[in-house]
SERO-4910 file (N, C-alpha, C, O; in steps of 0.05 Angstrom, whole numbers):
BEGIN
 pado doro    nc1    nc2    nc3   cac1   cac2   cac3    cc1    cc2    cc3    oc1    oc2    oc3
  Unk    A     98    171  -1675    102    195  -1660    113    217  -1677    133    214  -1692
  Unk    A     99    240  -1675    108    263  -1691    131    277  -1677    129    285  -1654
  Unk    A    153    279  -1693    177    291  -1680    175    320  -1679    161    333  -1695
  Unk    A    191    331  -1660    192    360  -1657    214    371  -1675    238    364  -1671
  Unk    A    207    389  -1694    230    401  -1710    247    421  -1696    237    439  -1683
  Unk    A    273    416  -1697    292    432  -1680    314    444  -1698    325    429  -1714
  Unk    A    320    468  -1695    344    482  -1707    363    488  -1684    355    501  -1664
  Unk    A    389    480  -1687    408    485  -1666    428    506  -1676    442    503  -1696
  Unk    A    429    528  -1661    446    551  -1666    468    549  -1644    463    552  -1621
  Unk    A    493    545  -1652    513    537  -1632    540    551  -1638    545    561  -1660
  Unk    A    557    551  -1616    584    561  -1619    602    536  -1611    614    536  -1590
  Unk    A    603    516  -1627    609    490  -1619    637    488  -1606    658    486  -1619
  Unk    A    634    487  -1578    653    478  -1560    645    451  -1551    630    437  -1563
  Unk    A    656    443  -1527    652    416  -1517    624    409  -1509    615    387  -1514
  Unk    A    611    428  -1496    583    422  -1487    564    424  -1509    545    409  -1509
  Unk    A    569    443  -1529    552    444  -1553    553    416  -1567    533    405  -1577
  Unk    A    578    405  -1568    582    380  -1583    565    357  -1569    552    341  -1583
  Unk    A    565    356  -1543    548    337  -1530    518    342  -1535    502    323  -1538
  Unk    A    511    367  -1536    482    374  -1541    474    365  -1569    452    355  -1573
  Unk    A    492    369  -1588    486    360  -1616    483    329  -1616    465    318  -1629
  Unk    A    500    315  -1603    498    287  -1601    472    278  -1590    459    261  -1601
  Unk    A    463    290  -1567    439    285  -1554    415    290  -1572    397    273  -1574
  Unk    A    414    313  -1585    392    320  -1602    389    299  -1626    367    292  -1634
  Unk    A    412    292  -1636    411    271  -1658    401    245  -1648    387    231  -1664
  Unk    A    407    237  -1624    398    210  -1614    370    208  -1604    356    188  -1606
  Unk    A    360    231  -1594    332    231  -1582    312    226  -1603    311    241  -1623
  Unk    A    295    206  -1600    275    198  -1621    252    219  -1621    237    221  -1640
  Unk    A    250    235  -1600    228    255  -1600    234    279  -1618    216    293  -1626
  Unk    A    260    283  -1625    268    306  -1639    276    300  -1668    285    278  -1674
  Unk    A    273    321  -1686    283    319  -1713    299    344  -1718    287    366  -1720
  Unk    A    326    341  -1719    344    364  -1725    341    370  -1755    346    353  -1773
  Unk    A    332    395  -1761    328    402  -1788    350    420  -1799    351    427  -1823
  Unk    A    368    429  -1781    391    444  -1790    407    455  -1766    397    455  -1744
  Unk    A    431    464  -1774    448    476  -1752    462    501  -1763    467    502  -1787
  Unk    A    467    520  -1745    482    543  -1753    503    549  -1731    499    542  -1708
  Unk    A    523    562  -1739    547    567  -1721    550    597  -1717    545    613  -1735
  Unk    A    559    604  -1693    565    632  -1688    592    633  -1672    601    612  -1661
  Unk    A    604    656  -1671    628    659  -1654    619    657  -1624    595    661  -1618
  Unk    A    638    651  -1607    632    649  -1579    654    634  -1565    675    645  -1557
  Unk    A    649    608  -1560    670    592  -1547    696    594  -1562    718    594  -1550
  Unk    A    694    596  -1589    718    601  -1606    709    618  -1629    686    626  -1630
  Unk    A    728    624  -1647    722    640  -1670    701    626  -1689    698    601  -1687
  Unk    A    688    640  -1706    668    627  -1722    682    607  -1741    670    586  -1745
  Unk    A    705    612  -1750    719    593  -1768    721    566  -1753    716    545  -1765
  Unk    A    728    566  -1727    731    540  -1713    703    529  -1705    698    505  -1708
  Unk    A    685    546  -1695    659    535  -1687    642    524  -1711    627    504  -1708
  Unk    A    645    536  -1734    633    527  -1759    643    499  -1767    628    480  -1772
  Unk    A    670    498  -1768    681    472  -1775    676    451  -1753    671    427  -1759
  Unk    A    676    458  -1728    672    440  -1707    644    427  -1708    640    403  -1702
  Unk    A    625    443  -1715    598    434  -1717    596    411  -1739    583    390  -1735
  Unk    A    609    417  -1762    610    395  -1783    626    371  -1773    618    348  -1779
  Unk    A    648    375  -1758    663    352  -1747    645    335  -1730    646    310  -1732
  Unk    A    627    347  -1714    611    331  -1695    590    318  -1712    582    296  -1705
  Unk    A    579    330  -1734    560    317  -1752    572    291  -1764    559    270  -1765
  Unk    A    598    293  -1772    611    269  -1783    614    248  -1760    608    225  -1765
  Unk    A    621    256  -1737    626    237  -1715    601    220  -1710    603    196  -1707
  Unk    A    577    234  -1710    553    220  -1705    539    206  -1729    518    194  -1727
  Unk    A    552    209  -1752    543    198  -1776    518    212  -1788    501    199  -1800
  Unk    A    516    239  -1784    494    254  -1794    503    272  -1817    526    282  -1817
  Unk    A    486    277  -1835    492    295  -1858    476    323  -1856    469    334  -1876
  Unk    A    473    332  -1831    460    356  -1828    474    379  -1843    499    379  -1845
  Unk    A    459    398  -1853    471    422  -1864    477    442  -1842    462    446  -1823
  Unk    A    501    454  -1844    511    472  -1823    515    499  -1837    530    500  -1856
  Unk    A    503    521  -1826    507    547  -1839    523    566  -1822    521    565  -1798
  Unk    A    539    584  -1835    556    602  -1821    540    626  -1811    523    637  -1825
  Unk    A    548    635  -1787    534    659  -1776    554    681  -1771    572    687  -1787
  Unk    A    551    693  -1747    565    719  -1740    594    713  -1733    601    694  -1719
  Unk    A    610    731  -1744    641    729  -1738    647    745  -1712    667    741  -1700
  Unk    A    629    763  -1704    633    779  -1681    606    787  -1669    585    785  -1682
  Unk    A    605    795  -1644    580    807  -1633    570    831  -1647    584    843  -1663
  Unk    A    545    838  -1641    534    861  -1655    549    887  -1650    553    903  -1669
  Unk    A    558    892  -1626    571    918  -1619    598    915  -1605    612    935  -1602
  Unk    A    604    893  -1595    625    890  -1577    648    872  -1587    643    856  -1605
  Unk    A    672    874  -1576    694    856  -1584    688    828  -1578    673    821  -1560
  Unk    A    701    810  -1594    697    780  -1592    711    771  -1565    734    778  -1560
  Unk    A    696    754  -1550    708    739  -1529    710    710  -1537    698    702  -1557
  Unk    A    726    695  -1523    724    665  -1526    728    652  -1500    732    666  -1480
  Unk    A    726    626  -1499    727    610  -1474    748    587  -1478    743    564  -1471
  Unk    A    770    593  -1489    789    572  -1495    800    558  -1470    810    536  -1471
  Unk    A    799    572  -1447    808    559  -1422    792    533  -1416    802    514  -1405
  Unk    A    766    533  -1424    748    511  -1419    743    492  -1443    736    469  -1440
  Unk    A    748    503  -1467    742    489  -1492    766    481  -1507    765    465  -1526
  Unk    A    789    493  -1499    814    486  -1515    817    506  -1537    800    522  -1543
  Unk    A    841    504  -1550    847    521  -1571    830    515  -1598    824    533  -1614
  Unk    A    824    491  -1600    808    483  -1623    778    483  -1618    762    479  -1636
  Unk    A    770    488  -1593    742    489  -1586    731    461  -1577    709    459  -1565
  Unk    A    745    440  -1584    735    412  -1577    754    399  -1558    761    376  -1561
  Unk    A    763    414  -1537    780    403  -1517    807    395  -1528    821    378  -1516
  Unk    A    815    407  -1550    839    400  -1564    842    370  -1572    864    360  -1575
  Unk    A    818    358  -1576    816    332  -1588    811    335  -1618    793    350  -1626
  Unk    A    825    321  -1635    821    324  -1664    800    305  -1675    800    281  -1670
  Unk    A    782    317  -1691    762    301  -1705    763    310  -1734    767    333  -1740
  Unk    A    760    290  -1753    760    297  -1781    736    311  -1790    714    308  -1779
  Unk    A    739    328  -1811    716    341  -1825    703    320  -1843    716    300  -1851
  Unk    A    678    324  -1850    666    308  -1871    682    307  -1896    695    327  -1903
  Unk    A    682    285  -1911    697    282  -1936    677    273  -1957    667    250  -1955
  Unk    A    671    289  -1977    683    315  -1982    670    337  -1964    648    333  -1954
  Unk    A    685    358  -1959    674    380  -1941    667    404  -1960    685    417  -1971
  Unk    A    642    410  -1963    634    432  -1980    617    451  -1961    593    447  -1958
  Unk    A    630    471  -1949    614    488  -1930    592    503  -1943    594    511  -1966
  Unk    A    569    506  -1928    547    522  -1937    556    551  -1938    574    559  -1924
  Unk    A    543    566  -1956    548    594  -1958    525    611  -1950    530    634  -1943
  Unk    A    501    601  -1949    478    616  -1940    482    626  -1912    491    610  -1895
  Unk    A    477    651  -1905    480    661  -1878    460    648  -1859    437    642  -1867
  Unk    A    469    643  -1835    452    631  -1815    423    642  -1812    403    628  -1811
  Unk    A    423    669  -1812    397    683  -1807    378    678  -1829    354    678  -1825
  Unk    A    388    676  -1854    369    668  -1877    361    639  -1876    338    633  -1883
  Unk    A    379    623  -1868    373    594  -1867    352    587  -1843    335    570  -1846
  Unk    A    356    601  -1822    337    598  -1800    308    607  -1809    289    594  -1803
  Unk    A    306    630  -1823    281    639  -1833    270    618  -1853    246    611  -1850
  Unk    A    285    608  -1871    274    587  -1890    263    562  -1875    243    551  -1883
  Unk    A    278    555  -1854    268    531  -1838    243    537  -1824    225    520  -1822
  Unk    A    241    561  -1813    216    569  -1798    192    571  -1818    169    565  -1811
  Unk    A    198    579  -1842    176    580  -1862    167    552  -1870    144    547  -1877
  Unk    A    187    533  -1869    180    506  -1876    165    492  -1853    150    473  -1859
  Unk    A    168    501  -1828    155    490  -1805    141    513  -1790    149    518  -1767
  Unk    A    121    526  -1802    110    549  -1789     95    542  -1763     76    525  -1763
  Unk    A    103    556  -1740     90    551  -1715     99    526  -1702     89    519  -1680
  Unk    A    119    511  -1714    129    487  -1702    158    488  -1695    166    474  -1676
  Unk    A    174    503  -1708    204    502  -1705    212    512  -1677    204    533  -1669
  Unk    A    228    497  -1664    240    505  -1638    270    512  -1646    286    496  -1657
  Unk    A    276    537  -1639    305    546  -1643    319    542  -1617    313    555  -1597
  Unk    A    338    524  -1618    354    520  -1594    380    534  -1597    395    528  -1616
  Unk    A    386    553  -1580    409    570  -1582    428    564  -1559    422    568  -1536
  Unk    A    452    554  -1565    470    544  -1543    495    563  -1541    512    557  -1525
  Unk    A    496    585  -1557    519    604  -1556    508    632  -1553    484    635  -1548
  Unk    A    524    652  -1555    515    679  -1556    493    683  -1578    493    669  -1599
  Unk    A    475    701  -1573    450    703  -1588    452    721  -1612    432    731  -1622
  Unk    A    476    724  -1623    480    743  -1646    465    733  -1670    451    749  -1682
  Unk    A    466    707  -1678    451    697  -1700    421    702  -1697    408    711  -1715
  Unk    A    411    694  -1675    383    695  -1669    373    725  -1671    353    731  -1683
  Unk    A    387    742  -1659    381    771  -1659    382    781  -1688    364    795  -1696
  Unk    A    401    774  -1702    404    784  -1730    381    773  -1747    370    788  -1763
  Unk    A    373    747  -1744    352    736  -1758    325    752  -1751    310    759  -1769
  Unk    A    321    757  -1726    297    770  -1717    295    799  -1726    274    810  -1731
  Unk    A    318    811  -1729    320    840  -1738    316    841  -1769    300    857  -1779
  Unk    A    331    825  -1783    330    825  -1813    303    814  -1825    294    822  -1846
  Unk    A    291    796  -1809    267    783  -1818    245    786  -1795    241    767  -1781
  Unk    A    233    807  -1793    212    811  -1770    191    790  -1771    180    783  -1750
  Unk    A    184    779  -1794    164    758  -1794    171    733  -1779    153    717  -1773
  Unk    A    197    729  -1774    208    705  -1761    195    701  -1733    191    678  -1724
  Unk    A    190    723  -1720    179    721  -1692    153    706  -1692    147    691  -1674
  Unk    A    136    711  -1713    111    698  -1714    112    670  -1726     92    656  -1725
  Unk    A    134    662  -1736    136    634  -1748    149    614  -1729    144    590  -1731
  Unk    A    164    624  -1710    177    605  -1691    158    596  -1669    142    611  -1659
  Unk    A    159    571  -1662    144    562  -1639    155    572  -1614    140    581  -1596
  Unk    A    182    572  -1611    195    580  -1586    225    581  -1590    235    569  -1609
  Unk    A    238    595  -1572    268    595  -1571    275    585  -1545    267    595  -1524
  Unk    A    292    564  -1545    303    551  -1521    333    558  -1519    348    550  -1537
  Unk    A    341    573  -1499    369    583  -1499    383    575  -1474    372    574  -1452
  Unk    A    408    570  -1478    428    567  -1455    440    595  -1452    453    605  -1470
  Unk    A    434    606  -1428    446    632  -1423    433    646  -1399    410    640  -1392
  Unk    A    448    664  -1389    438    679  -1365    438    664  -1339    447    641  -1337
  Unk    A    426    676  -1320    423    665  -1293    404    684  -1278    407    708  -1279
  Unk    A    386    672  -1262    369    688  -1245    385    700  -1222    379    721  -1211
  Unk    A    407    685  -1215    425    694  -1194    455    687  -1200    461    664  -1206
  Unk    A    472    707  -1199    500    702  -1203    508    702  -1233    494    711  -1251
  Unk    A    534    693  -1237    545    693  -1264    570    676  -1264    579    666  -1243
  Unk    A    582    671  -1287    608    657  -1288    629    671  -1304    652    662  -1304
  Unk    A    623    693  -1317    644    709  -1329    649    735  -1314    670    746  -1315
  Unk    A    627    744  -1300    628    765  -1279    611    755  -1256    597    736  -1260
  Unk    A    612    768  -1233    593    761  -1212    564    764  -1220    546    752  -1208
  Unk    A    558    779  -1241    531    785  -1249    522    772  -1275    498    770  -1280
  Unk    A    541    763  -1290    533    754  -1318    545    727  -1326    567    720  -1319
  Unk    A    530    713  -1342    537    688  -1354    550    694  -1381    545    714  -1393
  Unk    A    568    675  -1390    584    680  -1414    569    686  -1439    574    707  -1451
  Unk    A    548    670  -1446    534    673  -1472    520    700  -1472    520    713  -1494
  Unk    A    509    710  -1452    495    735  -1451    514    759  -1451    510    779  -1464
  Unk    A    535    755  -1435    556    776  -1431    571    780  -1459    580    802  -1465
  Unk    A    573    758  -1474    588    761  -1498    574    779  -1519    587    791  -1536
  Unk    A    546    780  -1518    531    797  -1537    505    805  -1522    483    795  -1528
  Unk    A    507    823  -1504    483    831  -1489    461    845  -1505    437    842  -1500
  Unk    A    470    860  -1524    451    874  -1542    434    853  -1558    410    856  -1562
  Unk    A    448    832  -1568    433    811  -1581    414    797  -1564    391    792  -1572
  Unk    A    423    791  -1539    405    778  -1519    381    794  -1513    359    783  -1510
  Unk    A    384    821  -1510    361    838  -1506    340    837  -1529    316    836  -1524
  Unk    A    351    837  -1553    333    835  -1576    317    809  -1575    293    809  -1581
  Unk    A    329    787  -1567    315    761  -1566    295    762  -1543    272    753  -1547
  Unk    A    302    772  -1520    284    770  -1497    260    789  -1501    239    785  -1489
  Unk    A    262    809  -1518    240    828  -1522    227    822  -1549    211    839  -1559
  Unk    A    233    799  -1562    222    794  -1588    193    785  -1588    179    786  -1609
  Unk    A    183    776  -1567    156    766  -1566    153    735  -1572    132    723  -1569
  Unk    A    176    724  -1579    176    695  -1583    177    681  -1555    192    689  -1537
  Unk    A    161    660  -1551    163    647  -1525    190    636  -1521    203    625  -1539
  Unk    A    200    640  -1496    228    634  -1491    230    615  -1467    216    619  -1447
  Unk    A    247    594  -1468    253    578  -1446    283    584  -1440    300    580  -1457
  Unk    A    288    594  -1417    316    603  -1409    328    582  -1392    318    577  -1370
  Unk    A    349    570  -1400    365    550  -1384    391    564  -1377    411    564  -1390
  Unk    A    388    578  -1354    412    593  -1343    428    575  -1324    424    551  -1322
  Unk    A    447    589  -1312    465    574  -1294    451    562  -1270    461    543  -1259
  Unk    A    428    574  -1262    413    564  -1240    407    534  -1244    408    519  -1224
  Unk    A    400    526  -1268    394    498  -1273    418    483  -1286    424    460  -1279
  Unk    A    432    495  -1304    454    481  -1319    477    472  -1301    490    452  -1307
  Unk    A    482    487  -1280    503    479  -1261    497    454  -1246    515    441  -1235
  Unk    A    471    448  -1244    462    423  -1231    467    399  -1251    471    377  -1242
  Unk    A    466    404  -1276    468    382  -1295    497    374  -1302    507    376  -1324
  Unk    A    509    367  -1282    539    362  -1285    546    333  -1289    532    315  -1280
  Unk    A    568    328  -1302    579    301  -1305    603    301  -1286    622    316  -1290
  Unk    A    602    283  -1267    624    280  -1248    644    260  -1259    638    246  -1279
  Unk    A    668    257  -1247    688    240  -1258    679    211  -1263    685    199  -1284
  Unk    A    664    200  -1245    653    173  -1249    635    172  -1273    635    152  -1288
  Unk    A    619    193  -1277    601    194  -1300    617    195  -1326    610    182  -1345
  Unk    A    638    212  -1325    654    213  -1350    666    185  -1357    667    177  -1380
  Unk    A    675    172  -1337    687    145  -1341    665    126  -1353    672    108  -1368
  Unk    A    640    130  -1344    619    112  -1353    612    117  -1382    603     98  -1395
  Unk    A    617    140  -1394    613    144  -1421    635    131  -1438    630    120  -1459
  Unk    A    660    133  -1428    680    119  -1442    676     88  -1442    682     74  -1461
  Unk    A    664     79  -1420    659     50  -1417    637     40  -1436    633     16  -1440
  Unk    A    622     59  -1449    602     50  -1468    615     36  -1492    603     19  -1505
  Unk    A    640     44  -1498    655     29  -1518    650     40  -1546    665     30  -1564
  Unk    A    633     57  -1551    629     69  -1578    644     94  -1581    652    107  -1561
  Unk    A    648    103  -1606    665    127  -1611    653    152  -1598    668    169  -1588
  Unk    A    626    154  -1598    615    178  -1586    617    177  -1556    621    198  -1543
  Unk    A    615    155  -1543    620    155  -1514    648    163  -1508    652    179  -1490
  Unk    A    668    152  -1522    696    160  -1519    699    190  -1524    714    204  -1510
  Unk    A    685    200  -1544    687    229  -1550    678    246  -1527    691    265  -1519
  Unk    A    654    238  -1517    644    254  -1492    665    254  -1471    671    275  -1459
  Unk    A    676    231  -1464    696    230  -1442    720    247  -1449    730    263  -1433
  Unk    A    730    244  -1474    755    258  -1481    752    289  -1483    770    303  -1473
  Unk    A    731    299  -1497    730    327  -1501    726    342  -1475    734    365  -1473
  Unk    A    713    329  -1455    707    343  -1431    731    344  -1411    730    357  -1391
  Unk    A    752    329  -1417    776    331  -1399    788    357  -1396    796    365  -1374
  Unk    A    790    371  -1418    800    400  -1417    783    417  -1396    794    429  -1378
  Unk    A    757    416  -1400    740    431  -1381    743    422  -1353    743    438  -1334
  Unk    A    745    395  -1349    746    385  -1322    773    393  -1308    773    398  -1284
  Unk    A    795    395  -1323    820    403  -1312    816    434  -1302    826    441  -1281
  Unk    A    804    449  -1318    799    479  -1311    780    481  -1288    785    496  -1269
  Unk    A    757    466  -1289    737    470  -1269    745    460  -1241    738    471  -1221
  Unk    A    759    438  -1241    766    428  -1213    785    446  -1199    786    446  -1174
  Unk    A    801    462  -1215    818    483  -1203    800    504  -1188    810    517  -1170
  Unk    A    776    507  -1196    759    526  -1182    743    513  -1159    727    526  -1146
  Unk    A    748    487  -1155    734    472  -1133    707    461  -1141    691    454  -1124
  Unk    A    701    461  -1166    676    449  -1176    677    419  -1177    699    407  -1177
  Unk    A    653    405  -1176    654    377  -1173    648    362  -1198    646    337  -1198
  Unk    A    644    375  -1221    639    362  -1246    637    383  -1270    640    407  -1265
  Unk    A    631    373  -1293    630    390  -1316    600    393  -1324    586    374  -1332
  Unk    A    591    417  -1321    563    424  -1325    557    419  -1355    572    427  -1373
  Unk    A    535    406  -1361    527    402  -1389    506    423  -1396    482    418  -1400
  Unk    A    517    448  -1396    499    472  -1401    481    469  -1425    457    472  -1423
  Unk    A    494    462  -1448    480    464  -1473    462    440  -1479    445    441  -1497
  Unk    A    465    419  -1464    447    397  -1466    419    402  -1451    399    389  -1456
  Unk    A    420    421  -1434    394    427  -1419    371    435  -1436    350    423  -1433
  Unk    A    373    454  -1455    350    461  -1471    343    436  -1490    319    432  -1495
  Unk    A    361    422  -1499    355    399  -1515    340    378  -1498    319    367  -1507
  Unk    A    350    372  -1475    337    353  -1458    309    361  -1450    291    344  -1447
  Unk    A    305    388  -1445    279    398  -1438    259    393  -1460    236    386  -1453
  Unk    A    266    395  -1485    246    390  -1506    236    362  -1506    213    358  -1513
  Unk    A    252    343  -1499    243    314  -1499    234    305  -1472    216    288  -1470
  Unk    A    245    317  -1450    238    307  -1423    234    332  -1404    249    335  -1385
  Unk    A    214    349  -1410    208    370  -1392    203    363  -1363    207    379  -1345
  Unk    A    194    338  -1359    188    328  -1331    211    328  -1313    208    327  -1288
  Unk    A    236    329  -1325    260    330  -1307    267    356  -1295    284    358  -1278
  Unk    A    251    378  -1305    258    405  -1296    235    418  -1282    211    411  -1286
  Unk    A    241    438  -1267    222    456  -1256    230    485  -1263    253    490  -1267
  Unk    A    210    503  -1265    216    530  -1272    193    548  -1266    172    538  -1257
  Unk    A    197    574  -1270    175    592  -1266    176    614  -1288    198    621  -1298
  Unk    A    153    624  -1295    149    646  -1314    160    671  -1301    155    676  -1277
  Unk    A    175    687  -1316    186    711  -1305    190    733  -1325    194    727  -1349
  Unk    A    191    757  -1318    200    778  -1335    230    777  -1335    243    778  -1313
  Unk    A    243    776  -1358    272    774  -1360    281    795  -1381    273    795  -1404
  Unk    A    299    814  -1373    311    833  -1391    341    835  -1386    350    828  -1364
  Unk    A    356    845  -1405    385    842  -1404    398    870  -1401    391    889  -1415
  Unk    A    415    872  -1381    429    897  -1377    450    901  -1396    469    885  -1398
  Unk    A    448    924  -1411    467    930  -1433    484    955  -1427    500    963  -1444
  Unk    A    481    967  -1404    495    993  -1398    511    992  -1374    529   1008  -1371
  Unk    A    505    974  -1355    518    975  -1329    548    969  -1330    557    951  -1344
  Unk    A    564    984  -1314    592    978  -1313    598    952  -1299    616    937  -1308
  Unk    A    583    947  -1278    588    923  -1261    569    900  -1269    575    877  -1264
  Unk    A    546    907  -1282    525    888  -1287    520    882  -1316    499    870  -1323
  Unk    A    539    889  -1334    536    884  -1362    529    856  -1369    544    839  -1360
  Unk    A    509    851  -1383    502    824  -1390    485    808  -1370    479    784  -1373
  Unk    A    477    821  -1348    461    808  -1328    433    803  -1339    421    822  -1350
  Unk    A    421    780  -1335    394    775  -1341    378    782  -1315    378    767  -1296
  Unk    A    365    806  -1317    350    815  -1294    323    804  -1295    307    809  -1313
  Unk    A    316    788  -1274    290    775  -1272    275    786  -1247    286    797  -1228
  Unk    A    250    781  -1249    232    790  -1226    222    766  -1210    202    768  -1196
  Unk    A    237    744  -1211    227    720  -1197    223    725  -1167    203    718  -1156
  Unk    A    243    738  -1155    242    741  -1126    242    769  -1117    250    775  -1094
  Unk    A    233    787  -1134    232    815  -1128    203    824  -1119    184    812  -1128
  Unk    A    201    843  -1103    174    854  -1097    163    868  -1121    139    864  -1127
  Unk    A    179    884  -1135    170    897  -1158    172    878  -1182    192    864  -1185
  Unk    A    150    876  -1198    149    859  -1221    151    875  -1247    143    898  -1248
  Unk    A    161    862  -1268    160    874  -1294    131    873  -1304    114    859  -1293
  Unk    A    124    889  -1325     97    890  -1335     89    865  -1350     66    860  -1355
  Unk    A    110    849  -1358    103    825  -1374    124    803  -1368    147    808  -1361
  Unk    A    114    778  -1371    131    755  -1369    143    750  -1397    128    749  -1417
  Unk    A    169    746  -1399    182    742  -1423    194    715  -1428    201    707  -1450
  Unk    A    197    699  -1405    210    673  -1407    201    654  -1386    193    663  -1365
  Unk    A    202    628  -1392    201    608  -1372    230    603  -1363    247    594  -1378
  Unk    A    236    609  -1338    262    605  -1327    265    579  -1313    252    575  -1292
  Unk    A    281    561  -1323    285    535  -1310    303    539  -1286    323    554  -1287
  Unk    A    296    524  -1265    310    528  -1240    322    502  -1227    342    502  -1212
  Unk    A    310    480  -1233    320    454  -1222    319    433  -1242    302    434  -1260
  Unk    A    336    414  -1240    336    389  -1256    343    364  -1239    359    365  -1221
  Unk    A    330    343  -1247    336    316  -1234    364    307  -1245    364    296  -1267
  Unk    A    386    312  -1232    412    305  -1243    415    276  -1250    426    270  -1271
  Unk    A    407    259  -1232    410    230  -1236    396    221  -1261    407    206  -1277
  Unk    A    371    230  -1264    357    222  -1289    368    235  -1314    370    222  -1335
  Unk    A    376    259  -1311    390    274  -1334    413    257  -1344    414    251  -1367
  Unk    A    431    250  -1325    456    237  -1332    448    210  -1344    459    202  -1365
  Unk    A    430    197  -1333    422    169  -1342    410    170  -1371    418    154  -1388
  Unk    A    393    190  -1376    382    191  -1403    403    200  -1423    404    190  -1446
  Unk    A    420    219  -1414    442    227  -1433    459    203  -1441    466    199  -1464
  Unk    A    467    187  -1420    483    163  -1426    467    143  -1443    479    131  -1461
  Unk    A    443    139  -1439    426    120  -1456    427    131  -1485    429    115  -1504
  Unk    A    424    155  -1488    423    165  -1516    451    165  -1530    452    159  -1553
  Unk    A    472    172  -1517    499    170  -1527    505    141  -1535    518    136  -1555
  Unk    A    496    121  -1518    500     95  -1524    489     85  -1551    499     65  -1562
  Unk    A    468     99  -1561    454     92  -1586    470    101  -1610    464     92  -1632
  Unk    A    489    118  -1607    505    130  -1628    528    113  -1636    536     96  -1621
  Unk    A    539    116  -1660    563    101  -1668    586    103  -1648    607     90  -1653
***
């Protein structure tokens, strides 16, 4: 079986960590590199967290540093859900020896796309600053990528404002660059990711696997679960695993092609992903496949099967 080459661009908090574990375990995928951006926490923390998760899963992937702040706006973070260290305040060791990469993420992404022309899938699970910077500095990148699969946005609603999802709201200008880049996009917004939740019994089942990665999934998600249940939610959404899972198991999802553009000016709607899915008026072009549903039971089952394969 020919594996799908995947680059993961992440702001490693707790659900990014699970997504990295999943990508590493799936036999259909080949992770060819990772890059970190600010988002759930500062770049310093997300960069190191990404390396920590690589050590946890026993992988020697190269991790490249990206943006320390959004293109034009102040830095936000999501420590309420990801903890002060970004990994649910659970400590994991760095690789030993730890020699951090110096090449900027945008240059590393280009080099990988050149190595896999027309094949590389860029999976973006954080704000889109690195992707937008890469596409701006290297215009040829748009023609080299197979597609961008991103966790971000929503066809309806939001989670940081009533209109906007965190990753897009954190850097709306970057998101608009990506959505208008011409690269085929699969958008995993809140419409689908909120369905892909791990409920308390599911979390316990990961701990019951008995391996260190199963325990890690259970432990790092406790911080999020404490915060989310205070809002009346029933589980911890695995937002960032959705684009990874879609690559290997698209049959679990349904979606529709749509025009999607990002609001960068509105006072109340900043960061909204404006889609024409259910509008009478349509945009002139379709820019993304917007995923809308997922088979939660199968999603959780496959995720657990894959985590069970890890150390």
